[in-house]
N, C-alpha and C positions, 0 to 999 in steps of 0.2 A: 271242586268240593260242595257237598250240599248240607245245608242244615237241616238236621230231622227234629230236634227240640231244643227250646231256647229258655233258659231259668234267668230269672234276676233275684239277686240276693240284697234286698234293700237294707239290712243291718249284718253288718259282718259279724259271723257266728250263730247266726238263727238261721232257721230253714228258709229255701228260696220257693219261689213261684214259677211255674210254667207261664210263658208269657207266648202270645203270638205274633207279636212284634214289639219291638223297643226303639227307641230314640239313642242313636248314637251321637257322642260327643268327644271332643279330644281326649277325655280321660276314658271313654269305652260306653257301657251302656248308660244311661242318663241316672237311672235309679238303681244301679247296683253298687252295693256296698257304698251307699252315702252316709251311714251311719253306724256307730259301732257303739258298744257297751264299755264303760269304763268304770273304775271303782273310784272310792272317795279321793285318791291320790292322782287320778286321771291315768292309771295304768289300763290298757286294754285288756277285756276279760274275753277269754277265749274258749270253744270247745273242748279244746285240750285239758284245759284246767276245771272247767265246769262240764261234763258231758250232759248235762240236763239241758243246756241252749236248745239241744236239737228237738227237744219239746214245745218250743214257740215258733210260731208262723206270724211274719208281718206281713202286711198288706198296706198298699199305698194307694189312696183316692185322693179325697180332698184332706186327710188327715192320714197320719200314721198310726194303724191298728194291729197291736199283737195279742195273739192268740194263744193259749196255753192249750194244747191239744187233749191232753188228758182230761183236764178240768172244764175245759169250755170257758174260762175266762178270759176277758178280753179288757184293754187298756188302750184308751185310743188320746192321741197329742197331737192336737191343731196346730194346722203348719205354722200359725203367727206364734206359736211356742217355742219353736227351734229355727226359725229363720233368723 
C-alpha cells in the first residue's frame, strides 16, 4: 500500500488540511478531529445539519485558527484557552 496524500481534520465537520507528514498516537493522527463544534446544550454540530461548515478551514500551529473561505475572516483561539 502507498499513501499518495494525507489530510488532517483538526475540527470535526470542518474542512481538512493536506499534510506532508503527521504524528500518529493510539487514537490515530494526533491532530485529526481533536475538536468538534457543539451547540449550547453540548450536542455535536455536523455538516449534515449545517452544510455551510464546509466553508470553514481550520489550521493549527501555536493556536487554532479558523478561516471563513468566502469572507476571508479568521478567528484564533490560543492554546491556553482550550487545554
